[in-house]
C-alpha positions in Angstrom: 4.0 105.7 -28.6 6.3 104.8 -31.4 7.6 101.3 -30.5 10.3 101.6 -33.2 12.1 104.3 -31.2 12.9 101.7 -28.6 14.4 99.3 -31.1 18.1 99.5 -32.1 18.5 100.2 -35.8 22.1 99.4 -36.9 23.2 96.1 -35.4 24.6 92.9 -36.9 21.4 90.9 -37.6 22.4 87.6 -35.9 23.7 89.2 -32.7 20.8 91.5 -32.6 18.3 88.6 -32.8 20.0 86.9 -29.8 19.7 90.2 -27.8 16.1 90.6 -28.9 15.2 87.0 -27.7 16.5 88.0 -24.3 14.4 91.1 -24.1 11.3 89.1 -25.2 12.0 86.6 -22.5 12.3 89.3 -19.9 9.0 90.8 -20.9 7.3 87.3 -20.7 8.8 86.8 -17.2 7.4 90.1 -16.1 4.0 89.3 -17.5 3.9 85.9 -15.8 5.1 87.2 -12.5 2.4 89.8 -12.2 -0.3 88.8 -14.7 -3.0 91.1 -13.2 -0.9 94.0 -12.0 -0.4 96.9 -14.5 3.2 97.8 -15.1 4.2 101.2 -13.9 5.5 102.1 -17.3 2.3 101.0 -19.0 2.3 98.6 -22.0 5.6 99.9 -23.5 7.7 96.9 -22.5 5.2 94.4 -24.0 4.6 96.4 -27.2 8.3 96.5 -27.7 8.6 92.8 -27.1 5.9 92.1 -29.7 7.7 94.2 -32.2 10.9 92.4 -31.5 9.2 89.0 -31.7 8.1 89.9 -35.3 11.6 90.8 -36.2 13.0 87.6 -34.7 10.6 85.5 -36.7 12.0 87.0 -39.8 15.6 86.3 -38.7 14.7 82.7 -37.9 13.0 82.2 -41.2 16.2 83.4 -42.9 18.4 81.2 -40.7 16.7 77.9 -41.4 17.6 77.6 -45.2 21.2 78.8 -44.4 21.6 76.1 -41.8 20.0 73.4 -44.1 22.5 74.4 -46.8 25.4 74.3 -44.4 24.3 70.8 -43.1 24.1 69.6 -46.7 27.4 71.1 -47.6 29.0 69.2 -44.7 27.6 65.9 -45.7 24.2 65.6 -44.1 21.6 63.6 -46.0 18.0 64.5 -46.4 17.1 61.5 -44.3 19.3 62.9 -41.4 17.7 66.3 -41.8 14.1 65.0 -41.8 13.7 64.5 -38.0 15.4 67.7 -37.0 13.1 69.6 -39.4 10.1 67.9 -37.9 9.1 66.0 -41.0 8.6 62.3 -41.6 10.7 61.6 -44.7 13.6 62.7 -46.8 11.2 63.9 -49.5 9.4 66.1 -47.1 12.7 67.5 -45.8 13.7 68.4 -49.3 10.3 70.0 -50.0 10.6 72.1 -46.9 14.1 73.3 -48.0 12.8 74.2 -51.4 9.8 76.1 -49.9 12.1 78.1 -47.7 14.6 79.0 -50.3 13.9 82.3 -52.3 13.4 81.6 -56.0 15.4 83.3 -58.7 12.8 82.3 -61.4 10.4 84.9 -62.7 6.8 84.3 -61.7 7.7 81.8 -58.9 6.6 83.3 -55.6 5.2 80.7 -53.2 6.9 77.8 -51.6 4.8 75.3 -53.5 5.7 77.0 -56.7 9.4 76.7 -55.9 8.9 73.0 -55.2 7.2 72.6 -58.6 9.7 74.6 -60.5 12.6 72.7 -59.0 11.0 69.3 -59.8 10.3 70.5 -63.3 13.9 71.6 -63.7 15.2 68.2 -62.4 12.9 66.3 -64.7 14.1 68.3 -67.6 17.7 67.7 -66.7 17.2 64.0 -66.4 15.4 63.8 -69.8 18.1 65.9 -71.5 21.0 63.9 -69.9 19.4 60.6 -70.9 19.0 61.8 -74.5 22.6 63.0 -74.6 23.9 59.7 -73.4 21.9 57.9 -76.1 23.4 60.2 -78.7 26.9 60.5 -77.3 28.6 59.7 -80.6 26.8 62.5 -82.4 27.5 65.0 -79.7 31.2 64.0 -79.6 31.5 64.4 -83.3 30.0 67.9 -83.2 32.3 68.8 -80.3 35.3 67.5 -82.2 34.3 69.6 -85.3 34.0 72.7 -83.1 37.4 72.0 -81.6 38.9 72.4 -85.1 37.5 76.0 -85.3 40.6 78.0 -84.7 39.0 81.3 -83.8 37.1 80.1 -80.8 38.2 81.7 -77.5 40.7 79.7 -75.6 38.3 79.3 -72.6 35.7 77.8 -75.0 38.1 75.4 -76.6 39.4 74.3 -73.2 35.8 73.6 -72.0 35.1 71.5 -75.1 38.3 69.5 -74.8 37.6 68.9 -71.1 34.0 67.8 -71.7 35.2 65.5 -74.5 37.5 63.8 -72.0 34.7 63.0 -69.6 32.6 59.8 -69.8 29.2 61.5 -69.6 28.1 63.0 -73.0 25.7 65.3 -71.1 28.7 67.3 -70.0 29.1 68.4 -73.6 25.9 70.4 -73.8 26.9 73.5 -72.0 30.2 73.9 -73.9 28.5 73.4 -77.2 25.9 76.1 -76.3 28.7 78.4 -75.3 30.6 77.7 -78.5 27.6 78.7 -80.6 27.8 82.3 -79.3 31.4 82.6 -80.6 30.9 81.2 -84.1 31.7 83.6 -86.9 30.4 83.8 -90.5 31.5 80.7 -92.4 30.4 78.3 -89.7 26.8 78.3 -90.6 26.5 74.5 -90.7 27.9 74.1 -87.2 25.7 76.9 -86.0 22.6 75.3 -87.4 23.4 72.0 -85.8 23.8 73.6 -82.4 20.6 75.6 -82.8 18.8 72.4 -83.7 20.3 70.8 -80.6 19.1 73.7 -78.4 15.6 73.5 -79.8 15.5 69.7 -79.2 16.7 69.9 -75.6 14.1 72.6 -75.0 11.4 70.3 -76.3 12.8 67.5 -74.1 12.5 69.7 -71.0 9.0 70.8 -71.8 7.9 67.2 -72.5 9.5 66.0 -69.2 7.7 68.8 -67.3 4.3 68.0 -68.9 4.7 64.3 -68.2 5.7 64.9 -64.6 2.8 67.2 -63.9 0.3 64.8 -65.6 1.6 61.9 -63.6 1.8 63.8 -60.4 
């Protein structure tokens, strides 16, 4: 028997899962009510229930990271999420969320790899941000010089001016990198400075990643 023939094919996934749970429950009730009496229709009901159970597991796996993200977006802390996720600490809750979330990074497949990649990314961000704050004057000077380049796109100029008005010099890094892509011949000195900045921040990220992994 082809169990898939008994399963609806084109239904909204969330509503379908709720219906499927009901059908699984009905099959379980039938099995418990008459555990030793063969069903008149044979095993079809139970095979279908097992197939539905597999599909429901996939739905539930997809729902959990969505609900975690929704709770976070509405102000829930990791400490609040920990007990409802069945873990003991905020760190464990965050690790679970990272393991569940699909990765967009090449070569990152497993949950543990996602946790490692995210921690590497954060360590790199912290290292670069700390360096930028220590070298705020240099970054602001470079941004000011770029602001005087008249043929930059308006969007790029606006982003530079906005970042210059913020207290955190780390906010300048993204607009500076964007401006580099729009520099024309005649701005080789500025281009070289931004290239050197990009190389240095890459080195900072790599160093932070290596230190974190060595320490961890």
